VEXGU-700302 format. One line per field, with one value per residue: x, y, z of N, C-alpha, C, O in turn; residue in three letters; residue number from 1. Coordinates in pm, 1 decimal. Layout:
<sites>
n.x = [X:...]
n.y = [Y:...]
n.z = [Z:...]
ca.x = [X:...]
ca.y = [Y:...]
ca.z = [Z:...]
c.x = [X:...]
c.y = [Y:...]
c.z = [Z:...]
o.x = [X:...]
o.y = [Y:...]
o.z = [Z:...]
lumke = [ALA:...]
torgu = [NUM:...]
</sites>
This chain:
<sites>
n.x = [-1915.4:-1766.6:-1811.7:-1867.0:-1644.1:-1719.7:-1672.2:-1735.6:-1898.1:-1721.4:-1465.8:-1138.0:-1011.5:-747.1:-731.5:-968.7:-892.4:-653.5:-512.1:-348.2:-141.3:-95.2:96.9:314.9:437.6:730.9:852.5:784.1:973.3:1097.9:1176.4:1437.7:1347.7:1074.2:1138.9:1238.7:1022.2:861.9:996.7:1022.7:763.3:710.6:866.0:724.2:559.2:353.3:490.1:527.0:627.1:752.9:955.7:1030.4:1104.0:1183.4:1338.5:1472.7:1542.1:1643.1:1602.1:1647.5:1540.5:1854.1:2023.0:2284.9:2171.7:1915.8:1976.4:2058.0:1829.7:1640.2:1727.3:1618.6:1350.9:1057.3:901.7:638.5:619.0:848.7:722.5:605.1:712.2:958.8:921.3:846.2:931.4:1058.1:1165.2:1141.0:1278.9:1151.2:1246.6:1228.4:1331.7:1343.7:1472.3:1704.5:2000.9:2194.1:2143.3:1864.5:1723.7:1653.4:1386.6:1323.7:1122.2:824.2:622.7:724.4:682.5:434.0:447.9:604.4:425.9:265.4:432.2:484.3:240.4:189.2:401.0:292.1:45.5:184.8:262.2:43.0:-42.4:144.4:91.2:157.1:172.0:130.7:240.7:237.8:407.7:538.7:649.2:928.4:1244.9:1325.2:1554.1:1738.9:1765.8:1797.3:2049.5:2206.6:2164.9:2222.4:2149.6:2175.4:2235.9:1966.0:1767.7:1531.1:1435.2:1107.6:897.5:838.5:805.1:657.9:689.2:570.6:417.5:101.4:41.3:-222.9:-556.0:-749.7:-848.7:-1142.9:-1442.3:-1316.1:-1308.1:-1399.6:-1452.0:-1718.3:-1787.3:-1958.9:-1880.6:-1599.5:-1623.0:-1781.5:-1666.4:-1433.6:-1537.6:-1671.7:-2000.0:-2113.5:-2049.7]
n.y = [-4113.4:-4314.7:-4682.1:-5003.1:-5245.4:-5366.0:-5506.9:-5416.2:-5594.0:-5808.9:-5697.5:-5771.6:-6057.5:-6055.2:-5797.2:-5727.6:-5877.7:-5770.1:-5642.0:-5412.8:-5586.2:-5565.3:-5750.5:-5981.5:-6317.9:-6434.2:-6653.3:-6686.2:-6688.1:-6471.4:-6575.9:-6583.8:-6604.9:-6504.6:-6268.1:-6151.5:-6198.4:-5984.5:-5726.3:-5750.7:-5724.3:-5438.1:-5325.1:-5359.1:-5152.0:-4893.3:-4539.3:-4201.0:-4080.4:-4320.8:-4318.8:-4409.9:-4382.9:-4504.2:-4669.3:-4951.7:-5034.7:-5331.9:-5562.8:-5839.5:-6029.9:-6117.4:-6045.3:-5786.0:-5556.7:-5556.4:-5490.6:-5262.8:-5080.0:-5136.1:-4992.9:-4738.8:-4756.2:-4623.2:-4638.7:-4692.2:-4864.8:-5043.7:-5223.8:-5401.1:-5410.4:-5531.2:-5809.0:-5896.2:-6078.9:-5926.5:-5594.1:-5309.1:-5043.4:-4742.3:-4551.7:-4227.1:-4092.6:-3769.5:-3551.0:-3444.7:-3401.2:-3298.6:-3035.1:-3003.1:-2837.3:-2887.9:-3107.3:-3459.2:-3611.3:-3453.1:-3613.5:-3808.4:-3905.8:-4007.6:-4209.7:-4392.4:-4469.7:-4648.8:-4824.4:-4938.4:-5027.0:-5229.0:-5408.1:-5445.2:-5619.1:-5803.9:-5938.0:-6020.0:-6224.5:-6429.8:-6515.8:-6364.7:-6091.4:-5734.6:-5427.3:-5110.1:-4800.6:-4515.8:-4448.0:-4400.9:-4279.9:-4068.4:-3866.4:-3976.1:-4236.4:-4173.7:-4068.7:-4275.5:-4480.6:-4313.9:-4217.6:-4153.1:-3862.7:-3648.9:-3846.8:-3973.8:-4099.2:-4237.7:-4399.1:-4710.7:-5051.6:-5352.3:-5681.3:-6010.5:-6284.7:-6240.9:-6247.5:-6272.8:-6243.1:-6021.3:-5695.9:-5689.4:-5492.1:-5336.0:-5046.0:-4813.4:-4534.8:-4453.2:-4537.4:-4371.1:-4148.8:-4098.2:-4005.1:-3724.4:-3633.8:-3457.8:-3229.8:-2896.0:-2772.3:-2643.9:-2774.5]
n.z = [-1541.8:-1333.1:-1294.9:-1213.2:-1349.6:-1641.6:-1938.9:-2259.8:-2524.8:-2762.2:-2731.6:-2712.0:-2510.5:-2401.2:-2387.1:-2175.4:-2004.6:-1849.9:-1588.2:-1323.1:-1119.0:-770.8:-663.7:-682.6:-793.0:-653.7:-730.6:-984.9:-1265.2:-1535.5:-1830.0:-2090.7:-2360.9:-2308.4:-2258.2:-2483.3:-2658.6:-2551.9:-2600.5:-2872.5:-2916.6:-2849.3:-3047.6:-3245.3:-3262.6:-3337.0:-3463.2:-3500.1:-3796.9:-3820.3:-3626.3:-3380.2:-3069.4:-2841.2:-2591.4:-2390.0:-2059.4:-1883.9:-1617.0:-1422.6:-1122.4:-950.8:-1144.2:-1213.2:-1329.3:-1246.3:-972.5:-984.2:-1041.5:-829.6:-579.4:-641.7:-647.2:-513.1:-171.3:-187.5:-446.2:-411.8:-237.6:-350.6:-666.9:-648.2:-632.3:-875.8:-1164.1:-1383.0:-1419.9:-1616.4:-1740.2:-1885.0:-2177.1:-2343.8:-2657.8:-2640.2:-2763.1:-3007.8:-2929.3:-2641.9:-2600.9:-2607.1:-2780.6:-3031.0:-3121.1:-3127.4:-3154.8:-3155.0:-3064.0:-2910.5:-2643.3:-2648.5:-2855.9:-2730.1:-2518.0:-2687.7:-2762.4:-2511.3:-2432.2:-2623.3:-2532.7:-2290.6:-2362.4:-2521.1:-2272.8:-2162.8:-2348.6:-2324.2:-2066.0:-1860.2:-1598.3:-1629.3:-1428.4:-1490.7:-1353.9:-1172.9:-941.0:-852.0:-794.9:-998.3:-1051.6:-919.6:-1047.0:-1306.2:-1301.1:-1243.3:-1437.2:-1655.3:-1946.0:-2285.1:-2440.9:-2514.9:-2452.7:-2195.8:-1907.6:-1844.1:-1736.0:-1543.0:-1583.1:-1409.8:-1475.0:-1444.5:-1278.3:-1151.7:-802.1:-709.7:-825.9:-1041.2:-894.7:-685.2:-786.8:-983.1:-1165.2:-1442.1:-1660.7:-1840.0:-2164.2:-2297.0:-2171.3:-2219.4:-2468.2:-2423.7:-2221.3:-2227.2:-2374.7:-2428.9:-2310.8:-2533.4:-2737.8]
ca.x = [-1927.9:-1752.1:-1912.9:-1803.8:-1571.6:-1790.6:-1612.2:-1846.2:-1905.4:-1654.8:-1347.9:-1049.6:-1010.2:-644.3:-763.6:-1063.6:-841.9:-571.8:-491.4:-227.4:-122.7:-2.2:172.6:388.0:487.0:847.7:929.6:782.3:1081.7:1028.9:1288.5:1497.4:1252.4:956.8:1185.0:1295.8:902.5:793.2:1088.2:981.8:624.6:735.5:962.3:639.1:483.0:354.4:537.5:529.0:744.8:846.4:1089.6:1072.8:1188.7:1195.4:1417.7:1401.9:1652.4:1565.6:1648.8:1549.2:1610.1:1955.6:2104.7:2321.0:2079.0:1808.2:2039.2:2082.9:1709.4:1579.5:1706.4:1559.8:1218.2:967.4:871.0:510.2:638.6:911.0:650.8:548.7:773.3:1077.4:884.8:809.2:1031.5:1133.4:1150.0:1150.5:1245.3:1120.6:1278.4:1203.4:1419.1:1260.0:1560.2:1838.0:2115.8:2178.9:2108.4:1721.2:1699.6:1579.0:1304.5:1364.7:1013.4:728.6:523.1:790.6:627.0:296.3:479.2:657.5:330.5:201.1:525.2:461.6:119.7:232.9:450.6:189.1:-64.7:232.9:296.3:-95.9:-48.6:243.8:30.6:227.3:92.6:241.7:199.4:317.9:416.3:622.6:682.3:1068.9:1325.9:1360.5:1670.6:1837.6:1754.0:1880.7:2217.1:2278.7:2143.5:2295.0:2080.7:2236.9:2205.9:1823.1:1686.5:1477.3:1348.2:966.5:828.6:893.3:684.3:677.6:627.7:566.0:282.7:37.2:30.3:-373.5:-629.8:-776.0:-932.3:-1289.7:-1489.6:-1245.4:-1360.2:-1344.4:-1503.5:-1801.7:-1775.6:-2025.6:-1804.9:-1499.7:-1683.8:-1821.5:-1601.8:-1338.4:-1567.9:-1768.7:-2143.6:-2133.2:-1984.3]
ca.y = [-4206.4:-4460.1:-4800.0:-5151.1:-5274.2:-5458.7:-5521.1:-5401.1:-5716.4:-5802.4:-5640.0:-5885.5:-6082.2:-6007.1:-5652.1:-5728.8:-5935.4:-5711.4:-5555.3:-5405.3:-5656.5:-5506.2:-5831.8:-6066.3:-6438.3:-6400.3:-6773.7:-6692.2:-6622.8:-6442.1:-6619.1:-6503.6:-6600.6:-6410.0:-6109.5:-6138.1:-6145.3:-5853.1:-5630.8:-5765.3:-5648.9:-5318.3:-5291.2:-5341.4:-5039.0:-4756.2:-4408.0:-4091.5:-4075.2:-4434.1:-4248.0:-4538.9:-4283.7:-4560.6:-4762.2:-5007.3:-5130.2:-5430.4:-5616.0:-5941.3:-6067.8:-6193.4:-5983.5:-5671.5:-5449.9:-5547.7:-5426.9:-5117.5:-5040.5:-5139.1:-4924.4:-4620.9:-4734.4:-4550.8:-4753.3:-4746.9:-4943.2:-5153.9:-5365.2:-5557.9:-5472.4:-5617.0:-5956.6:-5920.2:-6136.6:-5851.2:-5469.5:-5234.2:-4902.0:-4705.9:-4417.7:-4190.4:-3994.9:-3647.0:-3444.3:-3481.3:-3379.9:-3272.7:-2904.6:-2991.5:-2727.4:-2962.5:-3208.0:-3539.3:-3623.5:-3409.3:-3727.6:-3937.6:-3997.3:-4094.2:-4333.8:-4474.3:-4538.8:-4733.6:-4942.0:-5017.5:-5098.6:-5347.0:-5498.4:-5527.1:-5708.2:-5929.4:-5998.1:-6092.1:-6336.1:-6495.3:-6540.7:-6282.0:-5973.9:-5599.1:-5294.1:-4959.1:-4714.8:-4393.5:-4433.0:-4409.4:-4139.9:-4047.4:-3816.9:-4082.7:-4342.8:-4126.8:-4059.7:-4454.2:-4525.3:-4204.8:-4203.3:-4083.7:-3724.2:-3646.4:-3961.7:-3961.3:-4183.5:-4171.7:-4482.5:-4843.9:-5168.3:-5466.6:-5774.7:-6143.5:-6370.0:-6198.1:-6351.2:-6309.9:-6193.7:-5872.1:-5674.0:-5650.2:-5332.8:-5244.7:-4915.8:-4735.9:-4431.6:-4535.7:-4492.2:-4213.9:-4015.0:-4098.5:-3915.6:-3636.1:-3565.4:-3324.7:-3099.2:-2820.4:-2807.0:-2585.0:-2877.7]
ca.z = [-1416.1:-1306.3:-1236.2:-1213.7:-1484.9:-1758.9:-2058.8:-2392.7:-2596.9:-2870.3:-2650.8:-2711.1:-2396.9:-2362.4:-2286.1:-2081.4:-1877.1:-1807.9:-1468.4:-1273.0:-977.5:-645.7:-589.5:-797.5:-783.5:-660.9:-769.1:-1162.4:-1380.1:-1686.5:-1910.3:-2211.7:-2478.9:-2312.4:-2263.5:-2610.8:-2709.2:-2493.1:-2664.2:-3003.0:-2957.0:-2866.4:-3175.0:-3382.2:-3226.1:-3455.2:-3421.4:-3595.5:-3907.1:-3795.1:-3549.1:-3281.3:-3007.6:-2746.6:-2536.8:-2243.9:-1972.4:-1815.0:-1507.0:-1360.7:-997.0:-965.0:-1253.9:-1209.0:-1390.8:-1134.4:-864.2:-1002.5:-1032.9:-707.3:-474.8:-664.6:-608.5:-397.8:-91.1:-240.1:-521.0:-360.6:-172.1:-487.8:-801.5:-644.9:-643.2:-1037.1:-1257.9:-1473.9:-1419.7:-1746.3:-1734.9:-2013.5:-2200.6:-2478.8:-2709.4:-2684.3:-2825.6:-3095.1:-2866.3:-2492.9:-2605.6:-2580.1:-2848.2:-3124.9:-3102.5:-3221.5:-3220.9:-3072.1:-3017.0:-2868.0:-2515.0:-2685.8:-2929.9:-2612.9:-2466.3:-2751.6:-2750.9:-2361.6:-2450.7:-2699.7:-2449.6:-2185.6:-2428.5:-2524.8:-2171.8:-2137.1:-2432.5:-2262.8:-1906.2:-1760.8:-1610.7:-1592.8:-1361.4:-1526.2:-1277.7:-1198.5:-824.6:-825.6:-800.9:-1140.3:-1088.8:-892.7:-1176.3:-1425.0:-1252.4:-1226.0:-1562.4:-1736.3:-2062.0:-2355.8:-2448.6:-2575.2:-2401.3:-2065.7:-1853.9:-1829.8:-1615.2:-1540.0:-1594.3:-1347.3:-1531.7:-1391.3:-1268.4:-1036.9:-699.3:-718.2:-959.0:-1044.8:-739.4:-701.2:-793.1:-1067.1:-1229.5:-1562.1:-1708.9:-1960.2:-2348.6:-2341.0:-2100.5:-2292.0:-2608.5:-2400.8:-2110.1:-2258.4:-2456.5:-2333.4:-2348.6:-2661.5:-2872.2]
c.x = [-1869.4:-1836.0:-1808.6:-1757.7:-1650.7:-1734.3:-1746.1:-1813.8:-1812.7:-1493.5:-1247.6:-1022.5:-883.4:-658.4:-852.0:-999.3:-734.6:-578.5:-349.3:-197.2:-86.5:74.0:200.6:432.9:614.9:931.9:886.1:899.7:1033.5:1184.4:1341.1:1416.5:1127.5:1000.0:1216.6:1147.0:838.3:867.7:1027.2:848.7:640.9:815.8:867.8:527.3:452.9:438.3:531.9:650.3:837.9:962.1:1128.2:1144.0:1163.1:1293.1:1385.2:1560.2:1576.1:1646.1:1555.7:1616.5:1740.5:2049.9:2167.5:2223.1:1968.3:1838.6:2079.4:1943.9:1630.9:1613.5:1652.7:1425.0:1139.3:928.4:741.9:531.3:710.9:856.0:612.6:628.9:884.7:1046.3:888.3:934.7:1083.3:1084.4:1209.5:1178.4:1243.9:1193.4:1241.5:1331.1:1344.1:1337.7:1673.1:1958.2:2075.9:2146.1:1957.9:1658.1:1619.1:1501.9:1341.2:1208.6:898.3:619.0:607.3:722.2:513.5:351.5:542.3:553.8:245.9:323.3:504.5:322.1:109.5:322.1:335.7:68.6:1.8:267.4:148.8:-93.4:29.5:192.3:111.5:105.2:179.8:168.6:281.4:289.4:548.2:678.7:844.1:1125.0:1405.3:1523.6:1778.9:1891.3:1825.7:2012.4:2270.5:2275.1:2210.0:2258.5:2163.2:2166.0:2068.1:1749.0:1674.9:1417.7:1206.9:895.0:872.6:765.9:745.5:626.1:629.2:430.4:224.2:25.8:-130.3:-417.7:-684.4:-854.2:-1081.9:-1338.2:-1394.4:-1325.9:-1319.5:-1462.0:-1610.2:-1745.3:-1827.6:-1949.9:-1672.8:-1523.3:-1697.8:-1736.2:-1492.1:-1386.6:-1676.6:-1911.6:-2180.3:-2113.2:-2122.6]
c.y = [-4321.5:-4556.0:-4926.3:-5192.7:-5392.0:-5443.5:-5504.9:-5543.0:-5705.1:-5726.0:-5759.8:-5925.7:-6069.8:-5872.2:-5650.0:-5798.6:-5878.0:-5631.6:-5529.3:-5462.2:-5558.5:-5616.3:-5952.0:-6182.4:-6420.2:-6535.6:-6766.2:-6603.5:-6558.3:-6427.8:-6552.4:-6512.9:-6492.9:-6276.0:-6087.9:-6107.4:-6024.5:-5724.3:-5644.8:-5726.8:-5507.8:-5250.1:-5271.6:-5248.3:-4929.4:-4636.1:-4321.6:-4083.3:-4217.8:-4421.2:-4352.9:-4486.4:-4395.0:-4660.2:-4828.5:-5068.5:-5190.5:-5499.7:-5722.2:-5986.8:-6152.0:-6132.6:-5810.6:-5537.4:-5434.2:-5457.4:-5282.7:-5017.3:-5031.4:-5036.5:-4780.2:-4630.9:-4673.2:-4669.2:-4807.8:-4860.8:-5078.8:-5249.5:-5452.3:-5546.1:-5537.8:-5801.6:-5985.8:-5968.1:-6054.1:-5682.4:-5427.2:-5074.8:-4853.4:-4581.2:-4378.3:-4087.3:-3874.6:-3525.7:-3517.1:-3493.9:-3336.5:-3136.5:-2883.9:-2898.5:-2792.1:-3119.7:-3325.5:-3602.4:-3548.5:-3510.4:-3852.7:-4021.6:-4058.7:-4199.7:-4421.2:-4538.6:-4675.6:-4864.0:-5020.3:-5073.2:-5229.1:-5454.1:-5580.7:-5618.6:-5849.0:-6007.7:-6097.8:-6218.7:-6465.4:-6559.0:-6475.1:-6145.4:-5875.6:-5501.3:-5170.4:-4869.0:-4615.3:-4371.3:-4507.9:-4298.6:-4122.3:-3959.5:-3917.9:-4184.4:-4311.9:-4118.4:-4170.6:-4477.7:-4437.4:-4195.3:-4114.9:-3945.4:-3710.7:-3728.1:-3904.5:-4061.8:-4145.6:-4252.5:-4616.5:-4950.9:-5285.6:-5564.2:-5924.1:-6212.1:-6291.1:-6290.0:-6350.1:-6249.1:-6063.9:-5836.2:-5657.7:-5503.5:-5253.6:-5164.0:-4868.3:-4663.8:-4516.4:-4487.2:-4384.5:-4099.4:-4010.3:-4001.1:-3815.0:-3551.9:-3446.6:-3226.6:-3020.6:-2828.9:-2765.6:-2674.3:-2895.0]
c.z = [-1400.0:-1264.8:-1253.7:-1339.9:-1575.2:-1879.8:-2182.1:-2453.4:-2733.1:-2808.3:-2645.6:-2534.3:-2329.6:-2275.6:-2189.5:-1950.3:-1807.6:-1682.0:-1400.8:-1145.1:-898.2:-594.5:-695.7:-728.4:-766.4:-731.6:-919.0:-1213.0:-1494.5:-1772.7:-2042.3:-2324.0:-2440.3:-2315.4:-2406.9:-2710.3:-2675.4:-2577.6:-2827.3:-3035.2:-2948.4:-2963.2:-3296.3:-3360.1:-3306.4:-3396.5:-3534.2:-3672.8:-3899.4:-3719.5:-3441.3:-3173.7:-2860.9:-2706.2:-2401.0:-2159.2:-1861.9:-1714.8:-1422.0:-1224.4:-1029.7:-1061.0:-1186.3:-1225.5:-1282.9:-1015.5:-883.1:-1033.5:-905.8:-609.0:-486.3:-666.0:-498.9:-327.4:-110.8:-358.7:-504.1:-303.4:-284.7:-595.7:-775.6:-671.9:-794.9:-1092.9:-1334.7:-1422.0:-1540.2:-1707.0:-1848.8:-2044.0:-2309.3:-2554.4:-2763.8:-2769.0:-2912.7:-2995.0:-2700.3:-2483.8:-2577.5:-2664.2:-3001.2:-3083.6:-3168.5:-3252.1:-3104.1:-2993.2:-2932.0:-2729.5:-2561.6:-2765.8:-2804.0:-2522.8:-2551.2:-2750.5:-2591.9:-2392.0:-2515.1:-2620.2:-2336.2:-2256.3:-2453.1:-2394.0:-2141.4:-2203.2:-2374.9:-2122.0:-1832.4:-1705.4:-1586.9:-1537.8:-1427.1:-1406.2:-1299.6:-1050.7:-806.0:-809.5:-944.8:-1155.4:-1019.4:-984.3:-1270.9:-1411.0:-1280.0:-1358.4:-1692.9:-1887.3:-2157.7:-2383.9:-2557.4:-2526.3:-2278.9:-2015.7:-1810.2:-1726.8:-1622.7:-1555.0:-1510.3:-1412.2:-1484.3:-1379.5:-1115.7:-934.6:-640.4:-811.1:-946.0:-927.2:-779.9:-705.7:-875.9:-1149.7:-1366.2:-1589.3:-1802.1:-2101.5:-2336.6:-2263.6:-2165.7:-2417.3:-2553.1:-2282.1:-2136.9:-2334.3:-2368.9:-2392.0:-2500.8:-2785.4:-2946.7]
o.x = [-1914.4:-1934.8:-1695.0:-1829.8:-1621.1:-1761.3:-1841.1:-1706.7:-1824.8:-1411.4:-1279.0:-1015.4:-886.5:-622.8:-827.6:-1035.1:-710.4:-666.1:-253.1:-225.2:-42.6:124.9:118.2:468.8:660.5:1046.3:950.8:913.5:927.9:1266.0:1272.6:1416.6:1087.0:933.0:1215.0:1143.4:767.3:797.6:991.2:812.4:587.4:831.8:889.9:420.3:551.0:454.2:532.0:762.1:950.1:1059.5:1246.2:1257.5:1113.2:1331.4:1303.3:1655.5:1492.5:1768.0:1443.7:1739.1:1741.1:2165.6:2093.9:2209.8:1933.5:1762.3:2126.4:1955.1:1563.9:1517.0:1637.9:1362.5:1182.3:917.4:710.0:448.2:674.4:910.4:595.7:644.7:928.1:1122.9:931.3:1038.9:1187.4:967.3:1311.2:1096.6:1321.8:1208.6:1214.1:1408.4:1295.6:1282.0:1719.8:2010.4:1963.9:2117.1:1916.9:1541.9:1533.2:1555.6:1396.1:1180.4:891.8:553.3:560.9:711.0:488.4:293.1:506.1:578.5:185.8:293.1:510.9:309.3:39.2:312.3:307.4:2.8:-48.8:297.9:148.7:-131.6:-15.0:257.0:144.4:-3.7:289.5:53.9:399.2:176.2:630.9:755.3:872.8:1050.1:1517.8:1599.0:1891.8:2008.7:1907.0:2089.6:2378.3:2384.4:2240.2:2352.8:2215.7:2049.4:2073.3:1631.2:1751.5:1337.6:1184.6:835.4:950.3:647.8:862.4:503.6:746.7:342.4:282.2:2.2:-160.1:-341.0:-666.0:-918.2:-1124.4:-1285.9:-1380.4:-1419.0:-1202.7:-1570.4:-1586.9:-1661.5:-1759.4:-1959.0:-1626.5:-1433.4:-1619.7:-1743.7:-1479.2:-1311.6:-1744.4:-1937.4:-2254.5:-2150.2:-2129.2]
o.y = [-4425.5:-4523.8:-4927.7:-5176.6:-5510.1:-5334.4:-5583.2:-5598.0:-5607.0:-5715.7:-5851.0:-5838.6:-6071.0:-5842.6:-5568.5:-5785.5:-5928.7:-5545.2:-5604.4:-5390.7:-5456.5:-5598.3:-6000.9:-6168.5:-6378.4:-6527.5:-6841.9:-6481.6:-6593.9:-6336.3:-6463.2:-6411.7:-6410.7:-6182.1:-5968.5:-6027.8:-5963.7:-5630.6:-5544.5:-5699.3:-5443.0:-5128.1:-5210.0:-5255.7:-4867.1:-4637.7:-4362.5:-4079.8:-4233.6:-4494.7:-4378.3:-4533.0:-4333.9:-4738.7:-4787.2:-5129.6:-5145.8:-5493.6:-5706.9:-5981.7:-6239.4:-6174.4:-5735.2:-5443.3:-5325.3:-5374.1:-5207.3:-4895.4:-4932.0:-4988.8:-4706.6:-4526.5:-4688.1:-4779.2:-4921.8:-4951.6:-5187.5:-5360.0:-5574.2:-5653.7:-5609.0:-5888.2:-6094.0:-5905.6:-6101.9:-5662.3:-5482.7:-5003.6:-4899.5:-4500.5:-4463.4:-4018.7:-3861.9:-3431.7:-3628.1:-3604.9:-3340.3:-3096.4:-2776.4:-2868.4:-2727.8:-3216.5:-3307.0:-3638.6:-3585.4:-3486.7:-3962.1:-4142.8:-4170.0:-4305.6:-4538.9:-4641.4:-4769.4:-4982.7:-5141.7:-5192.1:-5321.9:-5574.3:-5697.6:-5689.8:-5959.6:-6126.9:-6216.0:-6319.3:-6580.1:-6651.5:-6528.6:-6115.7:-5897.6:-5476.3:-5154.5:-4856.8:-4618.7:-4275.9:-4620.3:-4201.0:-4158.6:-3982.0:-3932.6:-4216.5:-4386.8:-4156.5:-4175.1:-4498.6:-4485.0:-4160.2:-4012.1:-3924.9:-3760.2:-3698.7:-3819.2:-4120.8:-4040.8:-4194.6:-4642.3:-4921.0:-5319.7:-5556.3:-5958.4:-6195.9:-6285.1:-6407.6:-6415.8:-6194.1:-5998.5:-5919.7:-5619.5:-5412.0:-5132.5:-5219.6:-4885.9:-4709.6:-4633.3:-4398.8:-4284.9:-3979.8:-3896.2:-3925.6:-3739.0:-3430.7:-3352.5:-3136.1:-3061.7:-2881.7:-2830.4:-2652.4:-2961.4]
o.z = [-1448.2:-1198.8:-1301.1:-1438.4:-1557.0:-1930.0:-2182.2:-2428.0:-2806.3:-2899.4:-2569.1:-2447.6:-2206.6:-2161.5:-2100.5:-1833.3:-1698.1:-1680.7:-1416.8:-1049.0:-951.2:-483.9:-773.0:-611.5:-872.8:-776.3:-991.5:-1202.7:-1546.7:-1782.7:-2092.5:-2394.1:-2522.4:-2358.4:-2436.9:-2804.1:-2755.5:-2616.0:-2889.0:-3149.6:-3038.4:-2960.6:-3400.5:-3420.5:-3346.9:-3274.5:-3650.3:-3621.6:-3947.6:-3735.6:-3417.5:-3163.5:-2766.3:-2792.9:-2318.9:-2207.5:-1783.5:-1730.9:-1373.4:-1214.6:-1116.4:-1055.4:-1122.7:-1147.2:-1237.3:-966.6:-798.0:-1046.6:-878.1:-549.4:-388.7:-684.6:-384.5:-381.4:-77.1:-357.4:-548.9:-301.7:-280.5:-653.4:-866.1:-714.4:-834.7:-1073.0:-1379.9:-1389.6:-1581.7:-1648.7:-1932.2:-1952.2:-2393.9:-2487.6:-2876.3:-2825.7:-2886.9:-2984.4:-2649.2:-2371.1:-2533.6:-2636.8:-3061.5:-3029.8:-3277.2:-3366.4:-2986.8:-2891.8:-2899.9:-2710.8:-2515.3:-2743.2:-2802.9:-2459.6:-2498.8:-2738.4:-2572.8:-2362.5:-2475.3:-2644.9:-2309.8:-2180.5:-2434.1:-2400.1:-2107.2:-2143.3:-2379.4:-2072.8:-1726.5:-1754.4:-1535.5:-1574.9:-1395.1:-1359.5:-1390.7:-1036.6:-764.8:-808.7:-979.1:-1250.1:-1066.2:-1002.7:-1324.9:-1499.0:-1339.2:-1410.9:-1802.4:-1958.2:-2115.1:-2350.2:-2670.0:-2546.8:-2234.2:-2088.2:-1749.6:-1636.0:-1714.6:-1537.3:-1528.6:-1422.3:-1497.7:-1464.0:-1007.3:-962.1:-540.6:-890.1:-843.3:-863.3:-888.9:-642.1:-859.3:-1208.1:-1400.8:-1553.3:-1833.0:-2119.3:-2361.0:-2291.4:-2166.6:-2454.2:-2610.3:-2261.6:-2058.5:-2370.9:-2274.8:-2500.2:-2574.6:-2900.7:-3050.1]
lumke = [MET:LYS:GLY:PRO:LEU:GLN:PRO:SER:GLY:GLY:ILE:HIS:PRO:LEU:LEU:ALA:GLY:ARG:PHE:SER:PRO:TYR:GLY:PHE:ASP:PRO:SER:ALA:ALA:VAL:ASP:ASP:HIS:ALA:LEU:GLY:LEU:LEU:LEU:GLU:ALA:ALA:ARG:TRP:ALA:PRO:SER:ALA:GLY:ASN:SER:GLN:PRO:TRP:GLY:PHE:PHE:THR:GLY:ARG:PRO:GLY:GLU:ALA:GLU:HIS:ASP:ARG:ILE:VAL:PRO:HIS:LEU:ALA:PRO:SER:SER:ALA:ARG:TRP:ALA:THR:ASP:ALA:GLY:LEU:LEU:VAL:VAL:THR:LEU:THR:ARG:ARG:HIS:VAL:ASP:ALA:THR:GLN:GLN:LEU:LEU:TYR:SER:GLU:PHE:ALA:ASP:TYR:ASP:LEU:GLY:GLN:ALA:VAL:ALA:HIS:MET:THR:ILE:GLN:ALA:GLN:ALA:LEU:GLY:LEU:ASP:SER:HIS:GLN:PHE:ARG:ALA:PHE:ASP:LEU:GLU:GLY:LEU:SER:LYS:GLU:LEU:ASP:PRO:GLN:PRO:GLY:TRP:ALA:ILE:VAL:SER:MET:VAL:ALA:VAL:GLY:LYS:ALA:ALA:GLY:GLY:ALA:PRO:GLU:GLY:ARG:GLU:ARG:ARG:SER:VAL:ALA:GLU:LEU:ARG:SER:GLY:PRO:TRP:SER:ALA:ALA:ARG]
torgu = [1:2:3:4:5:6:7:8:9:10:11:12:13:14:15:16:17:18:19:20:21:22:23:24:25:26:27:28:29:30:31:32:33:34:35:36:37:38:39:40:41:42:43:44:45:46:47:48:49:50:51:52:53:54:55:56:57:58:59:60:61:62:63:64:65:66:67:68:69:70:71:72:73:74:75:76:77:78:79:80:81:82:83:84:85:86:87:88:89:90:91:92:93:94:95:96:97:98:99:100:101:102:103:104:105:106:107:108:109:110:111:112:113:114:115:116:117:118:119:120:121:122:123:124:125:126:127:128:129:130:131:132:133:134:135:136:137:138:139:140:141:142:143:144:145:146:147:148:149:150:151:152:153:154:155:156:157:158:159:160:161:162:163:164:165:166:167:168:169:170:171:172:173:174:175:176:177:178:179:180:181:182:183:184:185:186:187]
</sites>
């Protein structure tokens, strides 16, 4: 059962304060130092067999990389993501080569998710906000960026200063539901 978001006691404030803004302050830049720290945080994420199957393509307003990303945003995400101080395209290495016959890591997408989670918490620590999303033209962006064989674009992250606070009425499933939801009654 979903209900109003009330963090359990003891959760770290960076986690409790995180939200995905649907508006960014276009005047708030993400500088080189902050970008470096975001990527460093992702670099320290755990991965199966230390495979580190993640990669990132970044672009900030005014940079050529940003101009390559923006045309591929869906209208629903273009309304807010273009104002972020940084757009991050996330990639994972799923296969060893273009044949796609040999997996690089069967946990590649999971591991990428951990790296992005590290990045988003580092953003919070820097006073930045982030919004992970998949509303973009995957085929078009893949053609534009042309990842190496075995690599695939998975998602994007917009990073910057939120234009407003967390929305009212945020909801999360209860801890009890997290433990019982996936299991049959015969458990």
